[in-house]
Legacy VTK file of the C-alpha trace (Angstrom):
# vtk DataFile Version 3.0
C-alpha trace
ASCII
DATASET POLYDATA
POINTS 166 float
78.570 163.675 62.970
75.286 165.505 62.814
74.413 168.636 65.036
72.061 166.400 66.907
75.016 164.079 67.756
77.132 167.147 68.693
74.416 168.539 70.985
74.049 165.138 72.605
77.630 164.649 73.197
78.097 168.170 74.608
75.179 167.271 77.052
76.909 163.958 78.044
80.161 165.863 78.522
78.695 168.468 80.762
76.718 165.837 82.759
79.363 162.956 83.193
82.870 164.289 82.793
83.251 164.984 86.469
82.222 161.651 87.430
84.498 160.047 84.916
87.472 162.210 86.283
86.564 160.962 89.901
86.750 157.352 88.643
89.916 158.190 86.733
91.634 159.602 89.761
90.875 156.485 91.928
91.668 153.817 89.075
94.748 155.681 88.096
96.275 155.854 91.481
98.501 158.641 90.380
98.253 162.497 90.170
95.205 164.057 89.070
97.028 165.342 85.978
97.401 161.727 84.809
93.812 161.056 85.607
92.866 164.131 83.556
94.959 162.900 80.639
93.216 159.324 80.801
89.718 161.026 80.686
90.751 163.328 77.777
91.780 160.317 75.873
88.631 158.430 76.907
86.447 161.284 75.843
88.357 161.548 72.337
87.491 157.781 71.836
83.882 158.319 72.843
83.618 161.146 70.498
84.900 159.333 67.473
82.370 156.556 68.259
79.599 158.839 69.645
76.944 158.200 66.836
77.244 154.432 67.274
77.395 154.435 71.160
75.120 157.243 72.173
72.088 155.004 71.745
73.362 152.203 74.174
75.292 153.316 77.299
77.973 156.038 76.546
78.726 156.333 80.253
79.593 152.554 80.734
81.707 152.916 77.366
83.617 155.793 78.666
84.157 154.356 81.996
85.489 151.072 80.433
87.851 153.222 78.198
89.017 155.091 81.304
89.781 151.839 83.224
91.264 149.967 80.403
93.618 152.958 79.692
94.650 153.124 83.373
95.572 149.414 83.470
97.364 149.741 80.024
99.370 152.743 81.396
100.179 150.773 84.526
101.472 147.888 82.559
103.586 150.052 80.222
105.054 151.816 83.036
105.628 148.849 85.180
104.057 150.458 88.080
101.990 147.488 89.257
103.206 146.719 92.574
101.897 144.264 95.259
101.899 145.740 98.778
99.943 144.558 101.716
97.373 147.154 102.908
95.305 147.736 105.974
91.570 147.188 106.189
89.110 149.914 105.088
85.739 149.837 106.692
83.268 147.755 105.053
80.480 150.227 105.775
80.395 153.810 105.349
81.568 156.060 108.193
79.178 158.669 109.250
81.673 161.443 109.681
84.779 160.249 107.962
88.231 161.028 109.404
90.043 163.056 106.628
93.414 161.535 107.691
91.724 157.941 107.266
90.462 158.887 103.885
93.889 160.052 102.731
95.590 156.986 104.159
92.939 154.771 102.394
93.374 156.574 99.019
97.327 156.259 99.416
96.754 152.532 100.123
94.378 152.165 97.271
96.980 153.724 95.056
99.540 151.079 95.864
97.433 148.150 94.728
97.882 146.599 91.321
95.887 148.457 88.566
93.360 145.610 87.867
92.715 145.170 91.578
92.324 148.935 92.145
89.898 149.002 89.233
87.862 146.288 90.701
87.680 148.078 94.176
86.899 151.362 92.635
84.098 150.223 90.437
82.767 147.902 93.130
82.695 150.088 96.036
83.295 153.713 94.968
80.940 153.467 91.922
78.753 151.155 93.813
78.589 148.659 90.900
77.255 145.150 91.396
79.739 142.337 90.653
78.117 141.456 87.289
78.310 145.139 86.313
82.069 145.395 87.391
82.822 142.138 85.539
81.162 143.407 82.430
83.166 146.799 82.657
86.366 145.033 83.158
85.746 142.215 80.714
86.365 139.476 83.285
84.143 136.955 85.162
82.357 137.617 88.409
84.559 135.123 90.061
87.527 137.265 89.244
85.692 140.420 90.608
85.110 138.578 93.789
88.593 137.243 94.167
90.265 140.693 93.179
87.937 142.495 95.644
88.657 140.070 98.542
92.376 140.176 97.998
92.374 143.769 97.601
90.373 144.478 100.861
92.566 141.834 102.669
95.693 143.851 101.721
94.326 147.156 102.773
93.101 145.739 106.100
96.445 144.093 106.688
98.343 147.330 106.119
95.942 149.503 108.238
96.335 146.965 111.000
100.151 147.275 110.640
99.996 151.006 110.692
97.675 150.843 113.804
100.259 148.680 115.663
103.053 151.138 114.845
101.304 154.274 115.983
99.913 152.564 119.246
LINES 1 167
166 0 1 2 3 4 5 6 7 8 9 10 11 12 13 14 15 16 17 18 19 20 21 22 23 24 25 26 27 28 29 30 31 32 33 34 35 36 37 38 39 40 41 42 43 44 45 46 47 48 49 50 51 52 53 54 55 56 57 58 59 60 61 62 63 64 65 66 67 68 69 70 71 72 73 74 75 76 77 78 79 80 81 82 83 84 85 86 87 88 89 90 91 92 93 94 95 96 97 98 99 100 101 102 103 104 105 106 107 108 109 110 111 112 113 114 115 116 117 118 119 120 121 122 123 124 125 126 127 128 129 130 131 132 133 134 135 136 137 138 139 140 141 142 143 144 145 146 147 148 149 150 151 152 153 154 155 156 157 158 159 160 161 162 163 164 165
């Protein structure tokens, strides 16, 4: 790798590693330490292929590596669980309740890995259906159905929890 490539990678690392870590924490649905491991692995792969990918879209490549690694890890560990969830708000709340945020993150973590990845990329990363589909290597229809099912699970679970606390 040339010095120019090294400098460009260092610049990319400084600018985007925090965003990749946030995505990994949400997609991973596990501890921040697991997310850090995913990002480290992803950045190793990005570094190995940097001269080739730096001219395209290295952030998209790195994000896809993180998402694919999270899904693979979940499959290996047999952590994929289907649990019904309560409904998150469809629009951002002006001053979010910290308790609700924690509840939503916990419920997001209970979704199957691929469904969680769709919701994170679609609503947290604010990607379009087409961009999410490209990042996950699936069709836009799959993104739509996974997002709808994931949101429905979260809504159902929140409604159940509200009924219990009332």
